[in-house]
Steps between C-alpha positions, in 0.01 A plus 500: 500500500207243539406389847597147601269286710677598828478874427135523403297711745255218575787263576656746743160570662440128548844450664437797725151364588618155580776650721243711683257202525769301678586795728131548584433136574822450703449830674145414596614158624769659713237755628302204634751467788442865604136558416323176388162667470626756240699224314193280480294789376744585227511146381119495504496815286736332255275201480187700444662706229618188319140381462375848404366617834658838540221628726543198720872557503437845632220406738709230673724780639209694647351178635827432684489860644771671298464867407364596159820676407720197569236299316523724190886487506533119533212390286598739211853372521376143463282587200764705320761227563260248350463719179876544473534115497210411261524793260838418353409138473193599296713714265770237469244231409335714238828601327631145512782572747349223710439193285339283764172397328268504807616841613448639148148347497421657828621833376286467186192422705564799718546715192151401375347580835676836527414606141133499596573807718761670285269739315356623832846619604626614163261799473624656828869403484690507832203614706288219350760249607508646851118468525502149365753393768306685764150364430430190719343278229586150365795505257607849604804572721870567471605180324249516215534875497885459434424258216260758343772768533738275310242416223432885469871547450535716815855533620603302802517819707150609394353156562656463841416858613138405423530177689644664802250788497197270452621247757561769764157657438301172525714394801412832679132460423480135621723554804316804635159358422581181689654698783185715523285184523737358762525813719154655484250245400675198658377255231810469293585148627164384366530695176846360452394146570207545259737649242726195525207259460380687191854504357535130545158441341555726197871416452494127576383406146754743347783379711411134430490575126825678513669212678359255247612722218859525626517118553360440157735736323801358683408152405407580142614854400378456142129451574 
């Protein structure tokens, strides 16, 4: 029996992700009444991840004095939740389940960017995808890694196991490296401030271009 739109795995995943997104945002907002510092830090982590700054999303927890283990847990949850939301949208746009022109165009542009790294992962399979997600370089990370997994025809389970593994590994590395700088060298606040400045410098152009692209495609999807 063919799958209908509502029974496709990507549709079910998107519905689940949206539900979890709402729970996460409302739960964090409610947490503000009990622990405003933690709530603000979680929201900051979400914001940094939305603009591609996963190291900054991890560093903000250490900067605020939270343990590296709590940092790994919460920052990884934020990243994986973001993948769960964006990944099915990417699939649905490519297979025409979503027919909104500007979303399809965004997906096509992402596909072009991701295909540049596809061959690097293909040779090593699942481990190649884990390493790609782990390596802290531009255009790497869990979101683009999940897209590559789809284009390589990995199963959802294989793709998300690589996403979870790579995300946890890089979160552990960043969290304990930042914690070491904070505890024993006492320069983390300067390193983190410098890191934020560099991120703003290097990502400002990219963010501005992305915003212009979204506005342009919404206004005229056919260009």
